[in-house]
C-alpha positions in Angstrom: -132.0 90.9 103.5 -129.2 91.2 105.8 -126.6 88.4 104.8 -125.6 85.8 107.7 -122.2 84.3 107.4 -121.3 80.7 108.0 -119.4 81.8 111.3 -122.6 83.3 112.7 -124.5 80.4 112.0 -121.8 78.3 113.6 -121.9 80.3 116.7 -125.6 80.3 117.0 -125.5 76.4 116.6 -122.8 76.2 119.1 -124.7 78.4 121.8 -128.0 76.4 121.1 -125.9 72.9 121.7 -124.6 74.4 124.6 -127.6 75.5 126.2 -129.8 72.5 125.0 -128.9 70.3 128.0 -129.5 73.1 130.7 -133.0 73.5 129.0 -133.6 70.0 129.2 -132.7 69.9 132.8 -134.7 72.9 133.7 -137.9 71.4 131.9 -137.5 68.1 133.5 -137.0 69.6 137.0 -139.9 72.1 136.8 -142.2 69.2 135.6 -141.2 66.9 138.2 -141.2 69.7 140.9 -145.2 70.4 140.1 -146.0 66.7 139.8 -144.4 66.0 143.2 -145.9 68.9 145.1 -149.4 69.1 143.3 -150.3 65.5 142.4 -148.5 63.6 145.0 -148.7 66.1 147.9 -152.1 67.7 147.1 -151.1 71.3 147.1 -153.4 73.1 144.8 -151.0 76.0 143.7 -147.5 74.8 144.7 -145.8 77.4 142.2 -142.7 77.8 144.6 -141.7 74.1 143.6 -140.8 74.5 140.0 -139.8 78.2 140.5 -137.4 76.8 143.1 -136.4 73.8 140.6 -135.5 76.1 137.7 -133.7 78.6 139.9 -131.6 75.8 141.3 -130.4 74.6 137.8 -129.9 78.1 136.7 -127.5 79.0 139.6 -123.9 79.6 138.9 -121.7 76.6 138.0 -119.8 75.3 140.9 -121.9 76.9 143.6 -125.0 75.2 143.1 -125.3 73.1 146.5 -124.6 76.7 148.1 -127.0 78.6 146.2 -129.9 75.8 147.0 -129.4 76.3 150.5 -129.4 80.1 150.0 -132.8 79.8 148.2 -134.7 77.6 150.6 -133.7 80.1 153.5 -134.3 83.1 151.2 -137.8 81.8 150.3 -138.3 81.1 154.2 -137.3 84.4 155.1 -139.4 86.4 152.1 -142.5 84.3 152.9 -142.3 84.9 156.7 -141.9 88.6 156.4 -144.4 88.7 153.6 -147.0 87.1 155.5 -146.6 89.1 158.7 -146.4 92.4 156.8 -149.5 91.4 155.0 -151.4 91.2 158.1 -149.8 94.1 159.6 -150.0 96.8 156.9 -152.0 95.4 154.1 -151.3 95.5 150.4 -150.2 98.1 148.0 -147.4 99.8 146.3 -145.9 101.5 149.3 -146.3 98.1 151.5 -144.6 96.3 148.7 -141.7 98.8 148.8 -141.7 98.4 152.8 -141.8 94.5 152.2 -138.6 94.4 150.0 -136.8 96.8 152.1 -137.3 94.9 155.1 -136.6 91.6 153.3 -133.1 92.8 152.0 -132.1 94.1 155.3 -132.9 91.0 157.2 -131.2 88.8 154.5 -128.1 91.0 154.3 -127.8 91.1 158.0 -127.8 87.4 158.2 -124.8 87.5 156.0 -126.5 85.9 152.9 -125.0 86.2 149.5 -126.8 87.7 146.4 -129.0 84.4 146.1 -130.3 84.8 149.5 -131.0 88.4 149.2 -132.8 88.0 145.6 -134.8 85.3 146.6 -135.9 87.0 150.2 -137.2 90.0 148.3 -138.7 88.3 145.5 -140.6 85.8 147.6 -141.8 88.7 149.8 -143.3 90.4 146.7 -145.0 87.1 145.4 -146.7 86.6 148.8 -148.0 90.2 148.9 -149.3 90.1 145.3 -150.0 86.7 144.0 -151.0 84.7 147.2 -153.9 84.7 149.3 -153.6 84.9 153.6 -155.2 81.5 153.5 -153.2 78.5 154.1 -150.2 77.4 156.2 -147.0 79.7 155.4 -144.7 76.5 155.9 -146.4 74.8 153.0 -144.8 77.2 150.7 -141.6 76.8 152.2 -141.7 73.2 151.6 -142.7 73.9 148.2 -139.4 75.4 147.5 -137.6 72.8 149.3 -139.1 69.9 147.1 -138.2 72.2 144.0 -134.6 72.8 145.2 -134.3 68.9 146.1 -135.7 67.9 142.7 -133.3 70.5 140.8 -130.4 68.8 142.6 -131.6 65.3 141.7 -131.9 66.2 138.1 -128.6 67.8 137.7 -126.7 65.1 139.8 -128.4 61.9 139.1 -131.2 62.1 136.2 -129.5 64.1 133.7 -126.0 65.3 134.9 -123.8 67.3 132.7 -120.6 65.8 131.5 -117.8 67.3 133.5 -115.1 66.7 131.0 -117.0 68.3 128.3 -117.6 71.3 130.6 -113.9 71.4 131.5 -112.4 71.1 127.9 -114.8 73.8 126.6 -113.5 76.2 129.2 -109.9 75.2 128.8 -109.8 75.5 125.1 -110.1 79.0 124.5 -107.9 79.6 127.7 -104.9 77.6 126.2 -105.3 79.0 123.0 -105.2 82.5 124.0 -102.1 81.7 126.1 -100.5 79.9 122.9 -101.3 82.8 120.6 -99.7 85.7 123.0 -96.5 83.3 123.3 -96.2 83.2 119.7 -96.9 86.9 119.2 -94.4 87.5 121.7 -91.7 85.6 119.9 -92.4 87.1 116.6 -92.2 90.5 118.4 -88.7 89.6 120.0 -87.3 88.3 116.8 -88.3 91.3 115.0 -87.1 93.6 117.7 -90.6 95.1 117.9 -91.7 96.5 121.4 -95.2 97.3 119.9 -95.8 93.6 119.0 -94.8 92.5 122.4 -97.2 94.8 124.0 -99.9 93.5 122.0 -98.8 90.0 123.0 -99.3 91.5 126.8 -102.7 92.9 126.2 -103.8 89.4 124.7 -102.7 87.7 127.8 -104.2 90.3 130.1 -107.4 89.6 128.4 -106.8 85.6 128.6 -107.2 86.2 132.5 -111.0 86.1 132.0 -110.8 82.8 130.2 -108.5 81.2 132.7 -111.1 82.3 135.7 -113.9 80.6 133.5 -111.5 77.7 133.5 -111.0 77.7 137.1 -114.9 78.2 137.7 -115.7 75.0 135.1 -113.3 72.9 137.2 -115.1 73.6 140.3 -118.3 72.9 138.6 -116.9 69.6 137.4 -115.6 68.6 140.6 -118.9 69.4 142.2 -120.8 67.2 139.6 -118.4 64.3 139.9 -118.7 64.3 143.5 -122.5 64.3 143.6 -123.3 62.4 140.3 -122.6 58.5 140.5 -122.9 58.2 136.8 -119.9 60.5 136.1 -117.5 59.0 138.7 -115.9 57.2 135.8 -114.6 60.8 134.7 -112.5 61.5 137.9 -109.0 60.0 136.9 -109.4 62.1 133.4 -110.7 65.2 135.1 -107.7 64.9 137.5 -105.4 66.5 134.7 -107.5 69.4 134.3 -107.9 69.9 138.2 -104.1 69.5 138.9 -102.8 71.4 136.0 -105.4 74.8 136.2 -103.5 76.4 139.0 -99.7 75.9 137.6 -101.1 77.2 134.2 -102.0 80.2 136.0 -98.7 80.6 137.7 -97.2 80.0 134.2 -99.3 83.0 132.6 -98.3 85.3 135.3 -94.7 84.3 135.0 -94.8 84.8 131.2 -96.5 88.3 131.6 -93.4 89.5 133.7 -91.1 87.9 131.1 -92.6 89.7 128.4 -92.6 93.0 130.2 -88.9 92.5 130.7 -88.5 91.7 127.0 -90.0 94.8 126.1 -87.7 96.4 128.3 -84.7 94.9 126.8 -85.7 95.9 123.3 -86.2 99.6 124.3 -82.9 99.5 126.0 -81.2 98.2 122.7 -80.0 95.2 124.5 -78.4 92.2 122.5 -80.9 89.4 121.9 -79.6 86.2 120.7 -81.8 84.4 117.9 -82.5 81.4 120.1 -84.1 83.5 122.6 -87.7 84.0 120.4 -87.4 80.4 119.5 -87.2 79.5 123.1 -90.5 81.5 123.7 -92.0 80.0 120.5 -91.2 76.5 121.8 -93.0 77.5 125.1 -96.1 78.4 123.0 -95.9 75.1 121.1 -95.8 73.4 124.5 -99.1 75.0 125.8 -100.8 74.3 122.5 -99.5 70.6 122.6 -100.9 70.2 126.2 -104.3 71.6 125.1 -104.4 68.8 122.4 -103.3 66.1 124.6 -105.5 66.8 127.5 -108.4 66.8 125.0 -107.6 63.5 123.9 -107.0 62.3 127.3 -103.5 61.0 127.0 -100.5 61.5 129.0 -98.8 64.9 127.7 -95.6 63.7 126.7 -95.3 65.8 123.8 -95.9 68.9 125.9 -93.2 68.0 128.3 -90.7 67.5 125.4 -91.4 70.8 123.5 -91.4 72.7 127.3 -87.8 71.3 127.9 -86.7 72.3 124.2 -87.8 75.6 125.5 -85.6 75.4 128.5 -82.9 74.2 126.4 -83.1 77.2 123.9 -83.1 79.7 127.0 -79.9 78.1 128.2 -78.4 78.5 125.0 -79.3 82.3 124.9 -77.7 82.7 128.5 -74.4 81.1 127.0 -74.4 83.4 124.0 -74.3 86.1 126.5 -77.4 88.5 127.4 -77.7 92.0 129.3 -79.7 92.2 132.6 -83.3 92.3 131.0 -82.5 89.4 128.7 -81.1 87.5 131.8 -84.4 88.0 133.5 -86.2 86.9 130.3 -84.1 83.7 130.4 -85.0 83.1 134.0 -88.7 83.7 133.5 -88.5 81.0 130.6 -87.1 78.5 132.9 -89.7 79.2 135.7 -92.5 79.2 133.2 -91.2 75.7 131.8 -91.1 74.4 135.5 -94.6 75.7 136.0 -95.8 73.9 132.7 -94.0 70.6 133.7 -96.0 70.7 137.0 -99.1 71.3 135.0 -98.5 67.9 133.2 -98.2 66.1 136.5 -94.6 66.2 137.2 -93.5 67.0 140.9 -92.1 70.2 142.0 -88.5 68.7 142.4 -88.5 66.6 139.6 -89.7 69.4 137.4 -86.8 71.6 138.8 -84.4 68.8 137.9 -85.5 68.3 134.4 -85.3 72.3 133.7 -81.7 72.2 135.1 -80.8 69.2 133.0 -82.2 70.9 129.9 -80.6 74.1 130.4 -77.1 72.3 131.1 -76.8 73.0 134.9 -77.4 69.7 136.2 -74.5 68.4 138.3 -72.6 71.8 138.1 -71.5 73.7 141.1 -73.6 76.4 142.1 -71.7 79.2 141.0 -70.6 77.5 137.6 -73.4 78.7 135.7 -72.4 82.4 136.1 -69.2 81.8 134.9 -70.4 80.1 131.7 -72.5 83.3 130.7 -69.3 85.4 130.1 -68.9 86.1 133.5 -72.3 87.7 134.0 -74.2 86.6 136.9 -77.8 85.8 136.4 -80.1 88.2 137.8 -82.5 87.6 140.7 -86.0 86.6 139.9 -88.5 89.4 139.8 -91.6 89.2 142.0 -94.6 87.1 140.4 -97.3 89.7 138.7 -100.1 90.3 141.0 -102.2 91.4 138.1 
């Protein structure tokens, strides 16, 4: 007997919990769609109604409204073509192939997305194989309209998903990966090991996917809150994530630039002050504190304080004296700290002021900062990593 670990059981349970609400939504929507189309409207076999309801709920998060529109038009195109082609060329394997080709070409020509194309083709196949030529084609279109509308009603009014839960579940792995990458990079810089920094870079590249999922969850949550009156009370709490996510993406990209330059500094055997890896570690701590404070729905005061400590440590590194690549690392830390402060809700000008104050440059003449770094000018910022 194959052994099952506790982690595997927990993972299965977590997936089941995550899918339970969607399953209940889909079941309720399918039953209601059949009831409305069959029992209330008197349609003998309104199979398009529950199918449309389930497809609506299964559409990609953050795009459900668009998917419903595409679904309805896709069904209309498929049904219309299917009915016409059945009359003209009959039924059979060759005819079905021709119907699919024509349906896909028409949907593509209309500029439809994947949902419209798939629904056009599948609706044409259903008309050609499972329906009769009796009855009015527009009734099947109305079935799809009823199903799509009920699907929307279920997910926005009757059983709306909790938008904050969706976003927090997506934000957690993104911010944990960001934190882990910074901590690993700090260790690599402290040990003078460029391979460890490379591993941190790889981790952060892989984190791009979690940040994409984070952004998608935010779009879905915004849509949910906009259409679901029961979730309007979450707009304020959701605002932390909505406003902070873009700034965290900027910070992630700046950190990747910083780590590549840190790797170069080690390869070139530049002197690395001890406070520099400490600064990166504090930046990682700030990201983790932000994750925790957002999850609790509180003002991210601790995250701001730790981010500013990272800026202060980077300023000490500059004062101790760094070569070119080290100077770029310091500059990118300051930029990342500013991004992180903006993610916590601090305005751009105020974030810049706080970073300058933490570094010790507030109120100094523009050229004074260069003279304090052992007469070594600060290098220009490199471009943001487009990857």
